[in-house]
Backbone of each chain as nested JSON, in Angstrom:
{
  "chains": [
    {"id": "A", "residues": [
      {"number": 1, "name": "MET", "atoms": {"N": [157.46, 135.295, 98.161], "CA": [155.888, 134.452, 98.096], "C": [154.767, 136.187, 98.053]}},
      {"number": 2, "name": "CYS", "atoms": {"N": [153.879, 135.966, 97.14], "CA": [153.065, 137.438, 97.432], "C": [151.557, 137.304, 97.766]}},
      {"number": 3, "name": "GLU", "atoms": {"N": [151.539, 136.422, 98.502], "CA": [150.166, 136.468, 99.658], "C": [150.028, 137.25, 100.121]}},
      {"number": 4, "name": "SER", "atoms": {"N": [148.56, 137.605, 100.342], "CA": [148.281, 138.485, 101.298], "C": [147.731, 138.121, 102.461]}},
      {"number": 5, "name": "ASN", "atoms": {"N": [147.507, 139.059, 103.561], "CA": [146.748, 138.597, 104.297], "C": [144.95, 139.62, 104.195]}},
      {"number": 6, "name": "VAL", "atoms": {"N": [144.001, 139.145, 104.099], "CA": [142.724, 139.688, 104.266], "C": [142.019, 140.245, 105.766]}},
      {"number": 7, "name": "PHE", "atoms": {"N": [141.793, 141.246, 106.063], "CA": [141.131, 141.569, 107.209], "C": [139.913, 142.345, 106.6]}},
      {"number": 8, "name": "LEU", "atoms": {"N": [138.81, 142.177, 107.67], "CA": [137.681, 142.568, 107.618], "C": [137.658, 143.65, 108.767]}},
      {"number": 9, "name": "LYS", "atoms": {"N": [137.428, 145.118, 108.754], "CA": [136.978, 145.943, 109.462], "C": [135.962, 146.544, 109.87]}},
      {"number": 10, "name": "LYS", "atoms": {"N": [135.63, 146.251, 110.975], "CA": [134.205, 146.555, 111.697], "C": [133.572, 148.329, 111.501]}},
      {"number": 11, "name": "GLN", "atoms": {"N": [132.36, 148.248, 111.85], "CA": [132.238, 149.833, 111.956], "C": [133.04, 150.923, 112.883]}},
      {"number": 12, "name": "ASP", "atoms": {"N": [133.406, 149.683, 114.085], "CA": [134.475, 150.729, 114.84], "C": [135.916, 151.095, 115.189]}},
      {"number": 13, "name": "GLY", "atoms": {"N": [136.001, 150.368, 113.483], "CA": [137.656, 150.538, 113.547], "C": [138.193, 149.248, 113.486]}},
      {"number": 14, "name": "THR", "atoms": {"N": [137.965, 148.125, 114.436], "CA": [138.984, 147.426, 114.539], "C": [138.88, 146.55, 113.4]}},
      {"number": 15, "name": "GLU", "atoms": {"N": [140.147, 146.005, 113.047], "CA": [140.593, 145.006, 112.072], "C": [140.406, 143.598, 112.126]}},
      {"number": 16, "name": "THR", "atoms": {"N": [139.644, 142.396, 111.64], "CA": [139.817, 141.384, 112.103], "C": [140.854, 140.374, 111.087]}},
      {"number": 17, "name": "LEU", "atoms": {"N": [141.325, 139.851, 111.365], "CA": [142.355, 139.018, 110.413], "C": [141.466, 137.625, 109.628]}},
      {"number": 18, "name": "ILE", "atoms": {"N": [141.139, 137.566, 108.782], "CA": [140.058, 137.082, 108.434], "C": [140.398, 135.407, 107.722]}},
      {"number": 19, "name": "MET", "atoms": {"N": [141.59, 135.955, 106.838], "CA": [142.706, 134.737, 106.092], "C": [143.752, 135.149, 105.599]}},
      {"number": 20, "name": "GLU", "atoms": {"N": [144.657, 133.987, 106.041], "CA": [145.972, 134.546, 105.7], "C": [146.438, 134.074, 104.431]}},
      {"number": 21, "name": "ASN", "atoms": {"N": [147.786, 133.781, 103.855], "CA": [148.057, 133.584, 102.89], "C": [147.202, 133.407, 101.216]}},
      {"number": 22, "name": "VAL", "atoms": {"N": [146.252, 134.4, 101.109], "CA": [145.324, 134.499, 100.186], "C": [146.198, 134.99, 98.592]}},
      {"number": 23, "name": "ALA", "atoms": {"N": [145.665, 134.205, 97.826], "CA": [146.733, 133.618, 96.83], "C": [145.93, 134.653, 95.695]}},
      {"number": 24, "name": "ALA", "atoms": {"N": [144.447, 134.492, 95.703], "CA": [143.234, 134.912, 94.708], "C": [142.256, 135.534, 95.425]}},
      {"number": 25, "name": "ILE", "atoms": {"N": [141.46, 136.558, 94.829], "CA": [140.577, 137.466, 95.582], "C": [139.826, 137.303, 93.852]}},
      {"number": 26, "name": "THR", "atoms": {"N": [138.428, 136.9, 93.801], "CA": [137.752, 136.825, 93.085], "C": [136.001, 137.126, 93.544]}},
      {"number": 27, "name": "PRO", "atoms": {"N": [135.632, 138.187, 92.824], "CA": [134.321, 138.7, 93.166], "C": [132.684, 137.68, 92.877]}},
      {"number": 28, "name": "LEU", "atoms": {"N": [132.38, 137.448, 94.096], "CA": [131.033, 136.672, 93.354], "C": [129.584, 136.99, 93.3]}},
      {"number": 29, "name": "GLY", "atoms": {"N": [129.856, 138.514, 93.71], "CA": [128.928, 139.778, 93.721], "C": [128.652, 140.724, 94.2]}},
      {"number": 30, "name": "THR", "atoms": {"N": [127.929, 141.762, 94.426], "CA": [128.007, 142.765, 94.834], "C": [128.446, 142.547, 96.716]}},
      {"number": 31, "name": "ASN", "atoms": {"N": [129.765, 143.178, 96.738], "CA": [129.891, 143.029, 98.251], "C": [130.169, 141.44, 98.812]}},
      {"number": 32, "name": "THR", "atoms": {"N": [130.612, 140.806, 97.949], "CA": [130.887, 139.305, 98.119], "C": [131.897, 139.138, 97.768]}},
      {"number": 33, "name": "PHE", "atoms": {"N": [133.321, 138.226, 98.163], "CA": [134.257, 138.019, 97.478], "C": [134.578, 136.35, 97.907]}},
      {"number": 34, "name": "LEU", "atoms": {"N": [135.122, 135.672, 96.833], "CA": [135.713, 134.652, 97.488], "C": [137.392, 133.875, 97.306]}},
      {"number": 35, "name": "LEU", "atoms": {"N": [137.656, 133.982, 98.853], "CA": [139.022, 134.087, 98.351], "C": [139.683, 132.897, 98.69]}},
      {"number": 36, "name": "LYS", "atoms": {"N": [140.792, 132.771, 98.154], "CA": [141.546, 131.398, 97.823], "C": [142.614, 131.247, 98.057]}},
      {"number": 37, "name": "GLY", "atoms": {"N": [143.279, 130.533, 99.003], "CA": [144.36, 130.561, 99.464], "C": [145.366, 129.339, 99.001]}},
      {"number": 38, "name": "LEU", "atoms": {"N": [146.786, 129.883, 99.394], "CA": [147.993, 129.106, 98.833], "C": [147.869, 127.556, 98.712]}},
      {"number": 39, "name": "LEU", "atoms": {"N": [147.151, 127.032, 99.637], "CA": [146.832, 125.553, 99.991], "C": [145.284, 124.867, 99.006]}},
      {"number": 40, "name": "GLY", "atoms": {"N": [144.879, 125.733, 98.261], "CA": [143.866, 125.338, 98.179], "C": [142.515, 125.87, 98.837]}},
      {"number": 41, "name": "ASP", "atoms": {"N": [142.562, 126.487, 100.025], "CA": [141.64, 126.542, 100.753], "C": [140.948, 127.749, 100.571]}},
      {"number": 42, "name": "ARG", "atoms": {"N": [139.823, 127.411, 100.803], "CA": [138.749, 128.57, 99.929], "C": [137.64, 129.541, 101.75]}},
      {"number": 43, "name": "GLN", "atoms": {"N": [137.523, 130.864, 101.385], "CA": [136.755, 131.311, 102.119], "C": [135.964, 132.189, 101.594]}},
      {"number": 44, "name": "GLU", "atoms": {"N": [134.363, 132.206, 101.738], "CA": [133.655, 133.821, 101.004], "C": [133.74, 134.699, 102.373]}},
      {"number": 45, "name": "ILE", "atoms": {"N": [133.707, 135.873, 101.819], "CA": [133.843, 136.967, 102.688], "C": [132.707, 138.081, 102.285]}},
      {"number": 46, "name": "THR", "atoms": {"N": [131.805, 138.742, 103.129], "CA": [130.703, 139.729, 102.401], "C": [131.771, 141.12, 103.406]}},
      {"number": 47, "name": "GLY", "atoms": {"N": [131.636, 142.103, 102.329], "CA": [132.138, 143.474, 102.975], "C": [132.826, 144.203, 101.556]}},
      {"number": 48, "name": "ARG", "atoms": {"N": [132.922, 145.311, 101.539], "CA": [133.431, 146.389, 100.38], "C": [134.961, 146.424, 100.653]}},
      {"number": 49, "name": "ILE", "atoms": {"N": [135.849, 146.58, 99.422], "CA": [137.069, 146.536, 99.431], "C": [137.525, 148.134, 99.792]}},
      {"number": 50, "name": "GLU", "atoms": {"N": [138.402, 148.149, 101.086], "CA": [138.671, 149.916, 101.365], "C": [140.193, 149.79, 100.735]}},
      {"number": 51, "name": "ASP", "atoms": {"N": [140.88, 148.772, 100.339], "CA": [142.567, 148.998, 100.573], "C": [142.969, 147.932, 99.883]}},
      {"number": 52, "name": "ILE", "atoms": {"N": [144.119, 147.635, 99.239], "CA": [144.453, 146.709, 98.634], "C": [146.062, 147.339, 98.837]}},
      {"number": 53, "name": "ASN", "atoms": {"N": [146.918, 146.595, 99.446], "CA": [148.011, 147.135, 99.384], "C": [149.221, 145.739, 99.418]}},
      {"number": 54, "name": "LEU", "atoms": {"N": [149.407, 146.105, 98.12], "CA": [150.743, 144.638, 97.536], "C": [152.042, 144.466, 98.4]}},
      {"number": 55, "name": "MET", "atoms": {"N": [152.378, 145.757, 98.596], "CA": [153.455, 145.739, 99.186], "C": [153.583, 145.642, 100.634]}},
      {"number": 56, "name": "ALA", "atoms": {"N": [152.825, 145.392, 101.272], "CA": [152.378, 144.979, 103.017], "C": [151.797, 144.114, 102.628]}},
      {"number": 57, "name": "HIS", "atoms": {"N": [151.278, 143.426, 101.811], "CA": [150.556, 142.319, 101.748], "C": [149.166, 142.049, 102.482]}},
      {"number": 58, "name": "LYS", "atoms": {"N": [148.776, 143.42, 102.805], "CA": [147.46, 143.602, 103.165], "C": [146.179, 144.253, 102.429]}},
      {"number": 59, "name": "ILE", "atoms": {"N": [144.959, 143.444, 102.642], "CA": [143.803, 143.791, 101.679], "C": [142.563, 143.718, 103.071]}},
      {"number": 60, "name": "VAL", "atoms": {"N": [142.149, 144.875, 102.881], "CA": [141.2, 145.166, 104.256], "C": [139.552, 145.401, 103.295]}},
      {"number": 61, "name": "LEU", "atoms": {"N": [138.81, 144.782, 103.803], "CA": [137.522, 145.036, 103.292], "C": [136.514, 145.417, 104.839]}},
      {"number": 62, "name": "VAL", "atoms": {"N": [135.64, 146.444, 104.035], "CA": [135.333, 146.895, 105.38], "C": [133.494, 146.49, 105.563]}},
      {"number": 63, "name": "ALA", "atoms": {"N": [133.002, 146.02, 106.684], "CA": [131.843, 145.423, 106.719], "C": [130.841, 146.305, 106.401]}},
      {"number": 64, "name": "VAL", "atoms": {"N": [130.016, 145.436, 105.515], "CA": [128.539, 146.174, 105.316], "C": [127.807, 145.927, 105.842]}}
    ]},
    {"id": "B", "residues": [
      {"number": 1, "name": "MET", "atoms": {"N": [159.537, 141.209, 94.463], "CA": [158.612, 141.836, 94.568], "C": [157.103, 141.999, 94.548]}},
      {"number": 2, "name": "CYS", "atoms": {"N": [155.804, 142.416, 94.682], "CA": [154.521, 141.753, 94.847], "C": [154.008, 142.793, 94.245]}},
      {"number": 3, "name": "GLU", "atoms": {"N": [154.753, 143.562, 93.486], "CA": [153.51, 144.731, 92.511], "C": [152.841, 143.799, 91.248]}},
      {"number": 4, "name": "SER", "atoms": {"N": [151.487, 143.962, 91.298], "CA": [151.12, 143.724, 90.387], "C": [150.716, 144.273, 88.97]}},
      {"number": 5, "name": "ASN", "atoms": {"N": [150.433, 143.621, 88.001], "CA": [150.01, 144.441, 86.691], "C": [148.239, 144.626, 86.625]}},
      {"number": 6, "name": "VAL", "atoms": {"N": [148.356, 145.586, 86.526], "CA": [146.691, 145.944, 86.085], "C": [145.916, 145.946, 84.641]}},
      {"number": 7, "name": "PHE", "atoms": {"N": [145.381, 145.082, 84.644], "CA": [144.403, 145.073, 82.827], "C": [143.41, 145.352, 82.96]}},
      {"number": 8, "name": "LEU", "atoms": {"N": [142.808, 146.081, 81.566], "CA": [141.269, 146.601, 81.568], "C": [140.968, 145.69, 80.532]}},
      {"number": 9, "name": "LYS", "atoms": {"N": [139.622, 144.8, 80.815], "CA": [139.086, 144.038, 79.722], "C": [138.066, 144.668, 79.069]}},
      {"number": 10, "name": "LYS", "atoms": {"N": [137.547, 144.606, 77.68], "CA": [136.791, 145.411, 77.271], "C": [135.511, 144.265, 76.908]}},
      {"number": 11, "name": "GLN", "atoms": {"N": [134.972, 144.722, 76.777], "CA": [133.233, 144.083, 76.38], "C": [133.695, 142.542, 75.313]}},
      {"number": 12, "name": "ASP", "atoms": {"N": [134.646, 142.942, 74.518], "CA": [135.011, 141.768, 73.522], "C": [135.668, 140.642, 73.955]}},
      {"number": 13, "name": "GLY", "atoms": {"N": [136.247, 140.663, 75.424], "CA": [137.355, 140.147, 75.963], "C": [138.596, 140.609, 76.018]}},
      {"number": 14, "name": "THR", "atoms": {"N": [139.155, 141.462, 75.127], "CA": [140.339, 141.709, 74.857], "C": [141.062, 142.736, 76.286]}},
      {"number": 15, "name": "GLU", "atoms": {"N": [142.208, 141.926, 76.582], "CA": [142.619, 142.664, 77.801], "C": [144.029, 143.802, 77.653]}},
      {"number": 16, "name": "THR", "atoms": {"N": [143.997, 145.002, 78.166], "CA": [144.955, 145.803, 77.464], "C": [145.764, 145.997, 79.311]}},
      {"number": 17, "name": "LEU", "atoms": {"N": [146.649, 145.84, 78.701], "CA": [148.231, 146.555, 80.185], "C": [147.387, 147.697, 80.251]}},
      {"number": 18, "name": "ILE", "atoms": {"N": [147.204, 148.312, 81.249], "CA": [146.763, 149.931, 82.367], "C": [148.084, 150.039, 83.11]}},
      {"number": 19, "name": "MET", "atoms": {"N": [148.473, 149.44, 83.934], "CA": [149.501, 150.013, 84.539], "C": [150.477, 148.725, 84.769]}},
      {"number": 20, "name": "GLU", "atoms": {"N": [151.898, 148.944, 84.692], "CA": [153.197, 147.573, 85.642], "C": [152.953, 148.434, 86.855]}},
      {"number": 21, "name": "ASN", "atoms": {"N": [153.398, 147.185, 87.816], "CA": [153.941, 147.625, 88.964], "C": [153.282, 148.287, 90.058]}},
      {"number": 22, "name": "VAL", "atoms": {"N": [152.175, 147.709, 90.179], "CA": [151.223, 148.558, 90.825], "C": [151.115, 147.942, 92.511]}},
      {"number": 23, "name": "ALA", "atoms": {"N": [151.662, 149.21, 93.332], "CA": [151.872, 148.709, 94.905], "C": [150.27, 148.451, 95.609]}},
      {"number": 24, "name": "ALA", "atoms": {"N": [149.477, 149.582, 95.218], "CA": [148.504, 149.648, 96.17], "C": [147.204, 150.383, 95.525]}},
      {"number": 25, "name": "ILE", "atoms": {"N": [145.944, 149.388, 95.696], "CA": [144.907, 150.108, 94.83], "C": [143.984, 150.144, 95.504]}},
      {"number": 26, "name": "THR", "atoms": {"N": [143.378, 151.992, 95.737], "CA": [142.365, 152.347, 96.562], "C": [141.002, 152.681, 95.754]}},
      {"number": 27, "name": "PRO", "atoms": {"N": [139.787, 151.91, 95.977], "CA": [138.708, 152.344, 95.867], "C": [138.236, 153.88, 95.983]}},
      {"number": 28, "name": "LEU", "atoms": {"N": [137.422, 154.662, 94.684], "CA": [137.536, 156.04, 94.849], "C": [136.12, 156.144, 95.15]}},
      {"number": 29, "name": "GLY", "atoms": {"N": [135.451, 155.039, 94.544], "CA": [134.158, 155.294, 94.275], "C": [133.457, 154.018, 94.103]}},
      {"number": 30, "name": "THR", "atoms": {"N": [132.059, 153.858, 93.546], "CA": [131.572, 152.789, 92.522], "C": [132.362, 152.745, 91.02]}},
      {"number": 31, "name": "ASN", "atoms": {"N": [133.462, 151.531, 91.175], "CA": [133.909, 151.442, 90.304], "C": [134.946, 152.152, 89.256]}},
      {"number": 32, "name": "THR", "atoms": {"N": [135.198, 153.551, 90.842], "CA": [136.565, 153.651, 89.984], "C": [137.47, 153.518, 91.207]}},
      {"number": 33, "name": "PHE", "atoms": {"N": [139.113, 153.613, 90.526], "CA": [139.846, 152.749, 91.83], "C": [141.748, 153.875, 91.227]}},
      {"number": 34, "name": "LEU", "atoms": {"N": [141.775, 154.165, 92.43], "CA": [143.334, 154.651, 92.265], "C": [144.201, 153.457, 92.271]}},
      {"number": 35, "name": "LEU", "atoms": {"N": [145.096, 153.727, 91.638], "CA": [146.62, 152.586, 91.173], "C": [147.603, 153.611, 91.693]}},
      {"number": 36, "name": "LYS", "atoms": {"N": [148.355, 153.038, 92.428], "CA": [149.46, 153.553, 93.081], "C": [150.655, 152.499, 92.641]}},
      {"number": 37, "name": "GLY", "atoms": {"N": [151.638, 153.5, 92.062], "CA": [152.787, 152.428, 91.41], "C": [154.287, 152.796, 92.23]}},
      {"number": 38, "name": "LEU", "atoms": {"N": [154.72, 151.836, 92.602], "CA": [155.754, 151.315, 93.345], "C": [156.815, 152.518, 93.115]}},
      {"number": 39, "name": "LEU", "atoms": {"N": [157.164, 153.721, 92.186], "CA": [157.624, 154.952, 91.815], "C": [157.124, 156.14, 92.101]}},
      {"number": 40, "name": "GLY", "atoms": {"N": [155.658, 156.224, 92.698], "CA": [154.935, 157.094, 92.807], "C": [153.833, 157.517, 92.264]}},
      {"number": 41, "name": "ASP", "atoms": {"N": [153.984, 157.008, 91.486], "CA": [152.878, 157.34, 89.965], "C": [151.688, 156.578, 90.552]}},
      {"number": 42, "name": "ARG", "atoms": {"N": [150.214, 157.412, 89.718], "CA": [149.047, 157.304, 90.424], "C": [148.437, 157.489, 88.744]}},
      {"number": 43, "name": "GLN", "atoms": {"N": [147.317, 156.643, 88.932], "CA": [146.4, 156.376, 88.148], "C": [145.137, 156.229, 88.439]}},
      {"number": 44, "name": "GLU", "atoms": {"N": [144.027, 156.691, 87.472], "CA": [142.412, 156.228, 88.331], "C": [142.227, 155.573, 87.071]}},
      {"number": 45, "name": "ILE", "atoms": {"N": [141.386, 154.609, 87.329], "CA": [140.765, 153.763, 86.74], "C": [139.307, 153.34, 86.576]}},
      {"number": 46, "name": "THR", "atoms": {"N": [138.593, 153.463, 85.443], "CA": [137.183, 152.944, 85.53], "C": [137.069, 151.4, 85.319]}},
      {"number": 47, "name": "GLY", "atoms": {"N": [135.987, 150.758, 86.018], "CA": [136.278, 149.35, 85.913], "C": [135.455, 148.669, 87.207]}},
      {"number": 48, "name": "ARG", "atoms": {"N": [135.02, 147.71, 86.812], "CA": [134.831, 146.931, 88.013], "C": [135.809, 145.345, 88.314]}},
      {"number": 49, "name": "ILE", "atoms": {"N": [136.255, 145.535, 89.27], "CA": [136.872, 143.978, 89.735], "C": [136.792, 142.73, 89.038]}},
      {"number": 50, "name": "GLU", "atoms": {"N": [137.137, 142.18, 88.113], "CA": [137.202, 140.708, 88.044], "C": [137.52, 139.814, 88.673]}},
      {"number": 51, "name": "ASP", "atoms": {"N": [139.057, 139.866, 88.803], "CA": [139.92, 138.635, 89.786], "C": [141.426, 139.637, 90.028]}},
      {"number": 52, "name": "ILE", "atoms": {"N": [141.619, 138.988, 90.832], "CA": [142.635, 139.506, 91.762], "C": [143.472, 138.348, 91.481]}},
      {"number": 53, "name": "ASN", "atoms": {"N": [145.173, 138.242, 91.291], "CA": [145.251, 136.917, 91.296], "C": [146.987, 137.343, 91.454]}},
      {"number": 54, "name": "LEU", "atoms": {"N": [147.244, 137.544, 93.007], "CA": [148.206, 137.672, 93.698], "C": [149.481, 136.865, 92.889]}},
      {"number": 55, "name": "MET", "atoms": {"N": [149.658, 135.92, 92.829], "CA": [150.616, 135.029, 92.43], "C": [150.965, 135.042, 91.194]}},
      {"number": 56, "name": "ALA", "atoms": {"N": [149.974, 135.487, 90.502], "CA": [150.15, 135.894, 89.227], "C": [150.389, 136.835, 88.758]}},
      {"number": 57, "name": "HIS", "atoms": {"N": [150.436, 138.175, 89.884], "CA": [150.598, 139.12, 89.753], "C": [150.211, 139.968, 88.497]}},
      {"number": 58, "name": "LYS", "atoms": {"N": [148.838, 139.613, 88.89], "CA": [147.789, 140.019, 87.617], "C": [146.227, 140.466, 88.376]}},
      {"number": 59, "name": "ILE", "atoms": {"N": [145.918, 141.713, 87.985], "CA": [144.378, 142.523, 88.444], "C": [143.545, 142.823, 87.054]}},
      {"number": 60, "name": "VAL", "atoms": {"N": [142.75, 142.173, 87.105], "CA": [141.844, 142.366, 85.986], "C": [140.547, 142.994, 86.661]}},
      {"number": 61, "name": "LEU", "atoms": {"N": [140.126, 144.193, 85.768], "CA": [139.118, 144.839, 85.919], "C": [138.519, 144.996, 84.717]}},
      {"number": 62, "name": "VAL", "atoms": {"N": [136.971, 145.029, 84.573], "CA": [136.097, 144.883, 83.253], "C": [135.666, 145.984, 83.421]}},
      {"number": 63, "name": "ALA", "atoms": {"N": [135.791, 146.903, 81.783], "CA": [135.155, 148.142, 81.395], "C": [133.812, 148.015, 82.081]}},
      {"number": 64, "name": "VAL", "atoms": {"N": [133.205, 149.146, 82.609], "CA": [131.859, 149.085, 82.981], "C": [130.994, 149.925, 81.754]}}
    ]}
  ]
}
Protein backbone atom coordinates (compact mmCIF):
# COMPACT_ATOMS: atom_id res chain seq x y z
CA MET A 1 0.00 0.00 0.00
CA CYS A 2 1.15 3.48 -0.74
CA GLU A 3 -0.38 5.64 1.92
CA SER A 4 1.90 8.12 3.62
CA ASN A 5 2.28 9.51 7.08
CA VAL A 6 1.91 13.27 7.34
CA PHE A 7 4.06 15.21 9.78
CA LEU A 8 3.95 18.84 10.84
CA LYS A 9 7.31 20.44 11.52
CA LYS A 10 7.40 23.28 14.03
CA GLN A 11 9.73 26.26 13.96
CA ASP A 12 12.07 24.48 16.37
CA GLY A 13 12.47 21.61 13.91
CA THR A 14 10.50 19.00 15.83
CA GLU A 15 8.15 16.87 13.76
CA THR A 16 4.76 15.73 14.98
CA LEU A 17 2.82 12.92 13.32
CA ILE A 18 -0.51 14.43 12.29
CA MET A 19 -2.12 11.55 10.45
CA GLU A 20 -1.20 8.04 9.38
CA ASN A 21 -2.25 6.16 6.26
CA VAL A 22 -3.07 9.25 4.23
CA ALA A 23 -4.34 8.24 0.83
CA ALA A 24 -4.88 11.66 -0.74
CA ILE A 25 -4.08 15.30 -0.15
CA THR A 26 -6.04 18.15 -1.65
CA PRO A 27 -5.23 21.84 -1.21
CA LEU A 28 -8.19 23.81 0.12
CA GLY A 29 -6.46 27.14 -0.14
CA THR A 30 -3.10 28.71 0.50
CA ASN A 31 -1.34 26.65 3.15
CA THR A 32 -4.43 24.60 3.97
CA PHE A 33 -4.75 20.96 2.98
CA LEU A 34 -7.39 18.28 3.34
CA LEU A 35 -5.90 14.93 4.27
CA LYS A 36 -8.01 11.92 3.33
CA GLY A 37 -7.33 8.66 5.07
CA LEU A 38 -7.56 5.16 3.76
CA LEU A 39 -10.64 4.51 5.86
CA GLY A 40 -12.48 7.67 4.84
CA ASP A 41 -11.29 9.78 7.72
CA ARG A 42 -10.51 13.39 6.93
CA GLN A 43 -8.48 16.07 8.58
CA GLU A 44 -7.54 19.62 7.70
CA ILE A 45 -4.02 20.81 8.27
CA THR A 46 -2.45 24.24 7.98
CA GLY A 47 1.12 24.44 6.76
CA ARG A 48 3.42 24.70 3.79
CA ILE A 49 4.61 21.54 2.05
CA GLU A 50 8.29 21.02 2.75
CA ASP A 51 8.84 17.60 1.26
CA ILE A 52 6.94 14.68 -0.24
CA ASN A 53 8.89 11.44 -0.09
CA LEU A 54 6.82 8.68 -1.60
CA MET A 55 9.41 5.97 -1.06
CA ALA A 56 9.67 6.80 2.63
CA HIS A 57 5.89 7.21 2.87
CA LYS A 58 6.50 10.55 4.50
CA ILE A 59 5.07 13.98 3.82
CA VAL A 60 6.29 16.92 5.85
CA LEU A 61 4.53 20.25 6.20
CA VAL A 62 6.02 23.23 7.98
CA ALA A 63 3.92 25.25 10.36
CA VAL A 64 3.24 28.75 9.05
CA MET B 1 6.45 0.45 -5.34
CA CYS B 2 4.91 3.75 -4.43
CA GLU B 3 6.18 6.17 -7.03
CA SER B 4 3.62 8.41 -8.66
CA ASN B 5 3.08 9.84 -12.08
CA VAL B 6 3.02 13.62 -12.22
CA PHE B 7 0.65 15.37 -14.59
CA LEU B 8 0.34 19.03 -15.56
CA LYS B 9 -3.18 20.25 -16.21
CA LYS B 10 -3.61 23.13 -18.62
CA GLN B 11 -6.27 25.81 -18.46
CA ASP B 12 -8.40 23.84 -20.94
CA GLY B 13 -8.45 20.87 -18.58
CA THR B 14 -6.19 18.57 -20.55
CA GLU B 15 -3.60 16.68 -18.53
CA THR B 16 -0.10 15.96 -19.79
CA LEU B 17 2.15 13.36 -18.21
CA ILE B 18 5.28 15.22 -17.13
CA MET B 19 7.21 12.49 -15.36
CA GLU B 20 6.70 8.86 -14.40
CA ASN B 21 7.97 7.02 -11.35
CA VAL B 22 8.43 10.13 -9.23
CA ALA B 23 9.80 9.16 -5.84
CA ALA B 24 9.95 12.56 -4.19
CA ILE B 25 8.74 16.11 -4.67
CA THR B 26 10.37 19.12 -3.08
CA PRO B 27 9.12 22.69 -3.42
CA LEU B 28 11.83 25.04 -4.68
CA GLY B 29 9.72 28.16 -4.35
CA THR B 30 6.20 29.34 -4.92
CA ASN B 31 4.69 27.16 -7.63
CA THR B 32 7.98 25.50 -8.51
CA PHE B 33 8.74 21.90 -7.62
CA LEU B 34 11.67 19.57 -8.05
CA LEU B 35 10.58 16.09 -9.08
CA LYS B 36 13.02 13.32 -8.23
CA GLY B 37 12.74 10.06 -10.09
CA LEU B 38 13.36 6.57 -8.86
CA LEU B 39 16.50 6.35 -10.98
CA GLY B 40 17.96 9.65 -9.88
CA ASP B 41 16.52 11.72 -12.69
CA ARG B 42 15.32 15.19 -11.78
CA GLN B 43 13.00 17.67 -13.35
CA GLU B 44 11.65 21.04 -12.37
CA ILE B 45 8.02 21.83 -12.91
CA THR B 46 6.06 25.04 -12.52
CA GLY B 47 2.51 24.79 -11.30
CA ARG B 48 0.19 24.69 -8.34
CA ILE B 49 -0.64 21.37 -6.70
CA GLU B 50 -4.23 20.44 -7.41
CA ASP B 51 -4.37 16.92 -6.03
CA ILE B 52 -2.15 14.22 -4.62
CA ASN B 53 -3.69 10.76 -4.88
CA LEU B 54 -1.31 8.24 -3.44
CA MET B 55 -3.57 5.26 -4.07
CA ALA B 56 -3.94 6.16 -7.74
CA HIS B 57 -0.23 7.01 -7.93
CA LYS B 58 -1.22 10.31 -9.47
CA ILE B 59 -0.20 13.86 -8.68
CA VAL B 60 -1.76 16.70 -10.64
CA LEU B 61 -0.39 20.21 -10.86
CA VAL B 62 -2.23 23.04 -12.56
CA ALA B 63 -0.38 25.38 -14.89
CA VAL B 64 -0.13 28.89 -13.48
